[in-house]
C-alpha positions as CSV (number, residue, x, y, z in Angstrom):
1,M,3.3,-13.2,1.2
2,T,4.4,-14.6,4.5
3,E,2.1,-16.1,7.1
4,R,0.3,-13.4,9.1
5,E,1.7,-10.6,6.9
6,L,0.0,-7.3,7.5
7,T,-0.5,-4.6,4.9
8,F,-3.0,-1.8,4.5
9,T,-4.9,-3.9,2.0
10,Q,-5.0,-6.8,4.4
11,V,-6.5,-4.7,7.1
12,R,-9.1,-3.3,4.7
13,D,-10.0,-6.8,3.5
14,G,-10.3,-7.9,7.2
15,I,-12.9,-5.1,7.7
16,V,-14.8,-6.1,4.6
17,S,-14.8,-9.8,5.6
18,A,-16.0,-9.0,9.2
19,L,-18.9,-6.9,7.8
20,K,-19.9,-9.5,5.2
21,R,-20.0,-12.2,8.0
22,A,-22.1,-9.9,10.3
23,F,-24.4,-8.5,7.6
24,P,-24.7,-11.2,4.9
25,E,-27.6,-9.4,3.2
26,A,-25.5,-6.2,2.7
27,N,-23.1,-5.4,-0.2
28,V,-19.8,-4.3,1.1
29,F,-17.7,-2.0,-1.1
30,S,-14.3,-0.6,-0.6
31,E,-14.3,2.4,-3.0
32,R,-14.9,6.1,-2.4
33,T,-17.6,6.3,-5.1
34,L,-21.3,6.4,-4.1
35,Q,-22.4,4.9,-7.4
36,G,-24.2,1.5,-7.1
37,V,-24.6,1.8,-3.3
38,N,-28.1,1.0,-2.0
39,N,-29.8,1.0,1.4
40,V,-28.3,-1.4,4.0
41,D,-24.9,-1.4,2.1
42,F,-21.5,-0.6,3.5
43,N,-18.6,1.3,1.9
44,V,-15.1,0.9,3.5
45,A,-13.3,4.1,2.5
46,Y,-9.6,4.5,3.0
47,V,-8.8,7.7,4.8
48,V,-5.1,7.8,5.7
49,A,-2.1,5.7,6.5
50,D,1.1,6.6,8.3
51,E,4.2,5.3,10.0
52,R,3.8,6.2,13.6
53,E,7.2,5.0,15.0
54,Q,10.4,3.6,13.7
55,L,13.3,1.9,15.4
56,G,15.8,0.2,13.1
57,D,13.9,-2.2,10.9
58,R,10.9,-2.2,13.3
59,R,8.1,0.1,12.4
60,V,4.5,0.8,13.6
61,Y,2.1,1.4,10.8
62,A,-1.4,2.7,11.2
63,V,-4.2,2.9,8.8
64,T,-7.6,4.6,9.1
65,F,-10.9,3.8,7.3
66,D,-14.3,5.4,7.3
67,V,-16.9,2.6,7.4
68,I,-20.0,4.1,5.9
69,Y,-23.4,2.4,6.3
70,Y,-26.3,3.4,4.1
71,C,-29.4,3.2,6.4
72,N,-32.7,1.5,5.4
73,S,-34.8,4.5,4.1
74,D,-37.9,2.8,5.5
75,S,-36.7,3.0,9.1
76,V,-33.6,5.2,9.3
77,T,-33.6,5.8,13.1
78,D,-34.2,2.1,14.1
79,D,-31.8,0.8,11.5
80,S,-29.1,3.3,12.5
81,M,-29.4,2.4,16.2
82,R,-29.3,-1.3,15.4
83,V,-26.1,-1.1,13.4
84,S,-24.5,1.4,15.8
85,Q,-24.9,-1.1,18.5
86,D,-23.3,-3.9,16.5
87,L,-20.4,-2.1,14.8
88,P,-18.1,-1.6,17.8
89,L,-18.3,-5.4,18.5
90,I,-17.7,-6.3,14.9
91,L,-14.9,-3.9,14.2
92,G,-13.1,-4.0,17.6
93,T,-11.0,-6.9,16.6
94,I,-10.7,-8.2,13.0
95,K,-8.9,-11.1,11.4
96,T,-7.1,-10.4,8.1
97,P,-7.1,-12.8,5.1
98,S,-3.5,-13.7,6.0
99,G,-4.7,-14.8,9.5
100,A,-3.3,-11.8,11.5
101,V,-5.6,-10.5,14.3
102,V,-5.7,-6.7,14.6
103,H,-7.3,-4.6,17.3
104,V,-8.8,-1.1,16.7
105,Q,-6.8,1.7,18.2
106,N,-9.6,4.3,18.7
107,N,-13.1,4.4,20.2
108,V,-15.5,2.9,17.7
109,A,-18.3,5.5,17.7
110,P,-20.8,5.2,14.8
111,T,-22.0,8.7,14.0
112,P,-25.3,9.4,12.0
113,H,-25.2,12.0,9.3
114,D,-28.0,14.0,7.7
115,D,-27.8,12.0,4.4
116,D,-29.1,8.9,6.2
117,T,-25.6,7.4,6.5
118,L,-23.8,6.1,9.5
119,H,-20.0,6.9,9.6
120,T,-17.6,4.8,11.8
121,V,-14.0,5.9,11.7
122,V,-11.7,3.0,12.7
123,R,-7.9,3.1,13.0
124,Y,-5.7,0.0,13.2
125,A,-2.0,0.0,14.2
126,Y,0.4,-2.8,13.9
127,H,4.1,-3.6,14.0
128,V,6.1,-4.7,10.9
129,T,9.7,-5.4,10.1
130,A,10.7,-3.3,7.0
131,K,14.1,-2.4,5.6
132,R,15.5,-0.8,2.5
133,V,17.2,-3.2,0.2
134,M,19.0,-3.0,-3.2
135,V,17.4,-4.8,-6.1
136,D,18.8,-5.6,-9.5
137,D,17.1,-4.9,-12.8
138,E,15.2,-8.2,-12.5
139,G,13.8,-7.3,-9.0
140,R,16.1,-9.7,-7.1
141,E,17.5,-8.5,-3.8
142,V,21.2,-7.7,-3.9
143,T,23.3,-8.6,-0.8
144,D,25.2,-5.5,0.1
145,T,26.4,-4.4,3.5
146,D,27.3,-0.9,2.4
147,L,24.7,1.3,4.1
148,M,25.2,4.3,1.8
149,R,24.4,2.2,-1.3
150,R,21.3,0.8,0.5
151,L,20.0,4.3,1.1
152,Q,20.5,5.4,-2.5
153,L,17.7,3.3,-3.9
154,H,16.0,6.1,-5.8
155,I,19.1,7.7,-7.3
156,P,19.3,7.1,-11.1
157,K,22.2,5.0,-12.4
158,E,25.2,6.7,-14.0
159,D,25.8,6.3,-17.6
160,A,29.1,5.1,-19.1
161,N,30.5,8.7,-18.8
162,G,29.8,8.9,-15.1
163,K,26.8,11.3,-15.6
164,I,23.4,10.7,-14.2
């Protein structure tokens, strides 16, 4: 991985890290399952990722997560309001494990639900350089300037008789 590389996983890990620093008493998960989640825990659930723009090798990727907080059952309202106040500050700008800083693209608005959870949908967008390349059977990049061959990455190889 190169310095300050960004991936969807890096963004998720940046959210998890920010939550762990701000709420050291809480467990922070990054799974969709509710098993093993207790009061005052967080779950960072992946929602969707997309490529918003593309110009040559430059792309804008965006990834969305639902940060779910499981409120303290002894004081749901107070706990929910306390965390609602803190989350926009914590999630507004995060630092990924690779050192990249990413800013949230949407309004961070924690929303309470009837099941004593607080949902905060966050979307982060960032620029990357990505291009299609040919690789050999060992996974090494093959230098090739023929654009048509570079675009045929997923076409099966022909056998000795010229059939696919």
